[in-house]
Structure formats: C-alpha cells, structure tokens
C-alpha positions in Angstrom: 0.0 0.0 0.1 2.8 2.7 0.7 4.4 1.7 -2.6 1.0 2.3 -4.4 0.4 5.6 -2.7 3.9 6.9 -3.4 3.7 5.9 -6.9 0.8 8.3 -7.4 3.0 11.2 -7.1 6.0 9.8 -9.3 6.3 10.9 -12.8 7.6 13.1 -15.5 5.4 15.6 -14.9 6.1 18.1 -12.1 2.3 19.2 -11.9 1.6 16.5 -9.3 4.3 16.4 -6.9 3.5 14.9 -3.3 4.2 18.2 -1.2 2.2 20.6 -3.6 -0.8 17.8 -3.8 -0.9 17.2 0.1 -0.7 20.7 0.7 -3.5 21.6 -1.8 -5.6 18.5 -0.5 -5.2 19.6 3.1 -6.7 23.3 2.2 -9.5 21.7 0.2 -10.2 19.4 3.3 -10.4 21.9 5.8 -12.2 24.2 3.7 -9.6 26.8 3.2 -10.3 29.4 0.3 -7.9 28.7 -2.7 -6.4 31.5 -5.0 -7.2 31.1 -8.7 -4.0 29.6 -9.5 -4.3 27.3 -6.6 -7.7 25.9 -7.8 -6.5 25.5 -11.3 -3.3 23.6 -10.0 -5.7 21.4 -7.8 -8.0 20.5 -10.7 -4.9 19.2 -12.7 -3.5 17.6 -9.8 -6.8 15.6 -9.5 -6.9 14.7 -13.1 -3.3 13.5 -13.3 -3.6 11.5 -10.3 -7.0 10.0 -11.1 -7.2 9.7 -14.8 -3.5 9.1 -15.8 -1.4 7.8 -12.6 -4.0 5.7 -10.7 -5.0 3.4 -13.5 -1.6 2.9 -14.3 -0.5 2.0 -10.9 -3.4 -0.4 -10.6 -2.6 -2.0 -14.0 0.9 -2.2 -13.0 0.3 -4.2 -9.9 -2.0 -6.8 -11.4 0.3 -7.3 -14.3 3.2 -7.9 -11.8 1.1 -10.1 -9.7 0.0 -11.9 -12.9 3.3 -12.7 -14.1 5.0 -13.5 -10.9 2.1 -16.3 -10.0 2.2 -17.4 -13.7 5.9 -18.2 -13.2 5.3 -19.8 -10.0 2.6 -22.1 -11.0 4.4 -23.3 -14.3 7.7 -24.0 -12.0 5.8 -26.0 -9.6 3.8 -27.9 -12.3 6.9 -28.9 -14.3 9.3 -29.2 -11.5 11.9 -26.9 -13.2 13.2 -23.9 -11.8 14.1 -22.5 -15.4 10.4 -22.5 -16.6 8.2 -19.6 -17.0 6.0 -18.3 -19.6 8.4 -17.1 -22.0 10.3 -20.6 -21.9 7.4 -22.5 -22.7 6.2 -20.2 -25.5 3.2 -18.8 -24.0 4.1 -15.2 -24.1 5.2 -15.4 -27.6 2.2 -17.4 -28.6 0.0 -14.7 -27.0 2.4 -12.0 -28.7 1.8 -13.7 -32.2 -2.0 -13.8 -31.5 -2.3 -10.4 -30.3 -0.1 -8.9 -33.2 -2.4 -10.9 -35.7 -5.4 -9.1 -34.1 -3.7 -5.7 -34.5 -2.6 -6.1 -37.7 -5.9 -7.7 -39.4 -8.7 -6.9 -36.7 -10.4 -10.1 -37.3 -11.0 -10.7 -33.5 -10.4 -9.0 -30.4 -6.7 -8.7 -29.2 -7.3 -10.2 -25.6 -9.0 -13.3 -27.2 -6.4 -13.8 -29.9 -3.8 -13.4 -27.3 -5.3 -16.1 -25.1 -5.8 -18.7 -28.1 -2.0 -17.9 -29.2 -1.0 -18.7 -25.5 -3.0 -21.9 -25.2 -2.2 -23.1 -28.5 1.6 -22.5 -27.6 1.5 -24.7 -24.4 -0.4 -27.2 -26.0 2.2 -27.7 -28.6 4.7 -27.4 -26.1 3.2 -30.1 -24.1 2.2 -32.4 -26.8 5.6 -32.5 -28.3 7.5 -33.2 -25.1 4.9 -36.1 -24.3 5.9 -39.4 -24.6 4.5 -42.9 -23.6 6.3 -42.4 -19.9 4.9 -38.9 -19.4 6.5 -35.4 -19.8 10.2 -35.2 -19.3 10.9 -31.8 -17.7 14.1 -31.3 -19.9 12.1 -32.0 -22.9 9.3 -29.7 -21.9 11.9 -26.6 -21.4 13.3 -27.8 -25.1 9.9 -28.1 -26.9 8.8 -24.7 -25.6 11.9 -23.1 -26.6 11.3 -24.6 -30.3 7.6 -23.6 -29.9 8.7 -20.0 -28.8 11.0 -19.6 -31.8 8.4 -20.6 -34.4 5.9 -17.9 -32.7 8.5 -15.4 -32.6 9.4 -15.9 -36.4 5.8 -15.6 -37.1 5.7 -12.2 -35.2 8.7 -11.1 -37.0 6.6 -11.9 -40.4 3.5 -9.8 -39.0 6.0 -6.8 -38.5 7.5 -7.1 -42.1 4.0 -7.1 -43.7 2.5 -4.5 -41.6 2.2 -0.9 -42.6 4.7 1.6 -40.7 2.0 2.7 -38.5 1.0 -0.5 -37.4 4.5 -1.6 -37.2 5.7 1.1 -34.8 2.9 0.3 -32.4 3.7 -3.7 -32.6 7.5 -2.8 -31.7 6.6 -0.7 -28.9 4.2 -3.2 -27.6 6.6 -6.1 -27.9 9.1 -4.0 -25.4 6.3 -3.7 -22.7 4.7 -0.3 -22.4 2.3 0.8 -19.4 2.1 4.4 -20.8 -1.4 3.4 -22.3 -2.9 2.3 -19.3 -6.3 3.8 -18.5 -9.6 3.0 -16.7 -10.9 1.4 -19.9 -8.2 -0.9 -20.1 -8.1 -1.6 -16.4 -11.9 -2.7 -16.6 -11.0 -5.0 -19.5 -8.4 -7.0 -17.6 -9.0 -7.0 -13.9 -11.9 -9.7 -13.8 -10.1 -12.4 -15.6 -6.7 -11.6 -13.8 -8.4 -11.6 -10.2 -10.3 -14.6 -11.1 -7.4 -16.5 -12.2 -5.5 -15.2 -9.0 -8.3 -16.7 -6.7 -8.4 -19.7 -8.5 -4.6 -20.2 -8.1 -4.9 -19.1 -4.5 -7.3 -21.8 -3.6 -5.3 -24.4 -5.5 -1.9 -23.4 -3.9 -1.7 -26.2 -1.6 -2.4 -28.7 -4.3 0.6 -27.0 -6.4 2.7 -28.5 -3.6 1.6 -31.9 -4.3 1.8 -31.6 -8.0 5.4 -30.7 -7.5 6.1 -34.0 -6.0 5.2 -35.9 -9.2 2.0 -37.6 -10.7 2.4 -40.8 -8.4 2.7 -38.9 -5.2 -0.3 -36.8 -6.3 -2.3 -39.9 -6.9 -1.3 -41.3 -3.7 -2.7 -38.2 -1.9 -5.8 -38.5 -3.8 -5.4 -35.6 -6.0 -5.9 -35.9 -9.7 -3.0 -34.4 -11.2 -4.1 -34.2 -14.8 -7.2 -32.1 -14.0 -5.6 -29.9 -11.5 -2.6 -29.4 -13.9 -5.0 -28.1 -16.8 -7.0 -25.9 -14.4 -3.4 -24.3 -13.2 -1.9 -24.2 -16.7 -5.2 -22.6 -17.7 -4.9 -20.1 -15.2 -1.2 -19.1 -15.9 -1.9 -19.0 -19.6 -4.8 -16.7 -19.2 -2.6 -14.5 -16.6 0.2 -14.3 -19.3 -2.2 -14.0 -22.3 -4.3 -10.9 -20.8 -1.0 -9.2 -19.5 0.4 -9.4 -22.9 -2.5 -8.2 -24.9 -2.7 -5.4 -22.6 0.8 -4.1 -21.8 2.8 -6.1 -24.2 5.7 -8.4 -23.6 7.6 -8.0 -20.2 10.5 -10.5 -20.2 12.3 -12.3 -17.4 9.8 -11.1 -14.9 8.0 -14.4 -14.2 11.3 -16.3 -14.1 13.0 -14.5 -11.2 10.3 -13.2 -9.2 9.2 -16.7 -8.0 12.8 -17.5 -7.1 13.2 -14.4 -5.2 9.9 -15.2 -3.2 11.5 -18.8 -2.4 14.6 -17.3 -1.2 12.4 -15.2 1.5 9.8 -17.6 2.4 10.8 -21.1 1.2 9.3 -23.3 -1.2 5.8 -24.0 0.4 3.3 -22.5 -2.1 0.7 -22.0 0.5 3.1 -19.2 1.7 4.7 -18.4 -2.0 1.7 -17.8 -4.0 0.0 -14.9 -1.7 3.9 -13.4 -1.4 4.2 -13.8 -5.3 1.1 -11.6 -5.7 2.0 -8.8 -3.5 5.6 -8.8 -3.9 5.2 -9.4 -7.9 2.9 -6.3 -8.1 4.8 -4.2 -5.8 8.2 -4.9 -7.3 7.1 -4.2 -10.8 5.5 -1.1 -9.5 9.2 0.1 -8.3 10.6 -1.0 -11.6 7.8 1.3 -13.4 8.6 4.2 -11.4 12.3 4.2 -12.3 11.2 3.7 -16.0 9.2 7.0 -16.1 10.7 9.1 -13.8 14.9 8.5 -14.3 14.7 10.6 -17.7 12.6 13.0 -19.4 11.5 10.6 -21.7 9.8 7.2 -20.6 11.8 3.8 -21.1 9.7 0.7 -21.9 9.1 -1.3 -18.4 10.1 -4.3 -20.4 13.7 -3.2 -20.8 13.9 -2.2 -17.1 12.9 -5.6 -15.8 16.0 -6.8 -17.5 18.3 -4.1 -16.6 17.2 -3.9 -12.8 15.9 -7.5 -12.3 18.7 -9.2 -13.8 21.7 -7.9 -11.6 19.2 -8.0 -8.5 18.5 -11.8 -9.2 22.3 -12.5 -9.7 23.0 -10.7 -6.4 20.4 -12.6 -4.4 21.6 -16.0 -6.0 25.2 -15.4 -5.4 24.2 -14.2 -1.6 21.8 -17.1 -1.0 21.1 -20.5 -2.7 18.1 -20.9 -4.7 15.6 -22.2 -2.3 13.9 -24.6 -4.5 13.5 -27.8 -2.7 
C-alpha cells in the first residue's frame, strides 16, 4: 500500500508532486479558500492522479502479480526452476495472436492473445509428451522451439505491416504501460483477479503436484485435472497481460525465485507472496522507468536492467531455495 500511494506522485510531470498535492488536498479538506492559481493547480493534480497515474498504478500491480504467479505455477507443475511463460512459448504465442489481431482486426486482441498462448502451451506439451509422461528437460526444449516459431511468425507480421501498425507492434513488444487507462483496466481486472483467486485456492495442491504424478495420486489428487486448471490459469494470466501491456520479459522467471529465497518453497506461503511482491516490485521498476529521464523507457527493458542484476546478487548471496 505505501508503494502504491507513493507511486501516485511519481512521474515525468512536475504538476502533481507529493508536497504540492498534499498541501492543496489539506486546504481543500479543511475548507480553506484557494486562490485562482491554486484552484487550477488542484484541478490539474486531481486529473493527473485520478485519470493518468491511478489506473496505471493499479494495472502495473495486477500485471506484476499475474506474471509472478504465472511463473510460480509453471515452475511448480513442471518441477523446473528454469520454466516460465516465455520459456514455454506462452508469451510468444500470445504475442503472435495479439499482433495478428492488431494487424488484421479479425477478433479482439485479448481473445487472440489467449488463443495463441493456449496453442503454444498445447504444442509444447504434446511435443514433449511420450509414453512415460513428460520429461522436464524435454518440455523446456520443446517450449523454446515453439517460442522460436511464434517469434518468427511475429517477425513476419511486423514485416508485412504498414509503418503505423509496425511502430505500434514494436513498442508493444517492449512492454509499455503508458497506455494504461480505466477502460483498459476494466478489461483485464476481472479475468486476472479470477485466475489469481483460483490459483490461491489451489496453492496447496500445487505443493502435491510438485512431488510428481504418482505422489499426487497417492494423496487422492487428480493430477491431470489439477494441472490443466492451473496451466489454464497461468496461460490466462500471461495472455491477458501480454494483450494489455505487451511483453515484459524475464519477470515471471526471477520473481518466484526471490519469493522462495525469502519464504521457502511452500506454495501456501509463496503464492500470496508472489501476488503482493510481484505487483509491488513491478511498480518500483515502473517508477524508475517513468521518472529517471525526461522520456519514458519501456518497462520491459527495465525488468531486464534492474531485475537481472538484482537476481544475480541474491543468487550469489543465497542458495536458490527450490527444494
């Protein structure tokens, strides 16, 4: 909550700084008379905070929580610390579907992104599946192949697009939150929150699934059904965020590890922590991306520049708490 409140007063605009905003808010609350210039400033501050920064802050938190939980779920199900939505091709498939919808306007972008993500994970799973089950190394390799195929498809769409749509697609693939609005937030918050709630309810089952199918069956859990429910939620979380803000790479890979370093591998604690820490950390990264320079750097670039070295530092200082 403190990070969310502080983020409302961070931005390239100097019109809504914390000191001036709190001073005018206090005067307005106690009924003090405001000068004409102060009235104009107060109106502008309210507009910037409510219509520009608040929807962006809330969307950033939801996107960070979604990507972090998606990574935690996939790593737990496939029992592989190197798995995330990008490695399995979900993000690339969602990006391909969304770019296809943006270019040809056949179906809604969110629906196309979800269809692409589902197709990617299905292909990765079917390629990796053998008579004895799914090997965790094979699923990573097949996911990388599928990711490469969808990335090539995305490049083809960029190549045939007109310059205006090409510019929008390229900026979108870097991960941008500058277009956040109440309308966009209303479009994503219901499916994201619904998927997060389902994963939260199933978090104890994720512990059992992490032990393998035989152990899950011995515990009275149906591993096939539970896996597809959780994979569907992870795909939905990734696809919706990709359609809304573009591709934010590496985030769903290192955030679950940071949570495990802090709390351990018990998903009953790790999943709630992934929701709150994932949303908060992406907010911090976004604050840097829109305040360090006069121009805004795409948040997808900052997740690599800030998240990568931070993860390396934690990895060198602490052992990865995977088991």
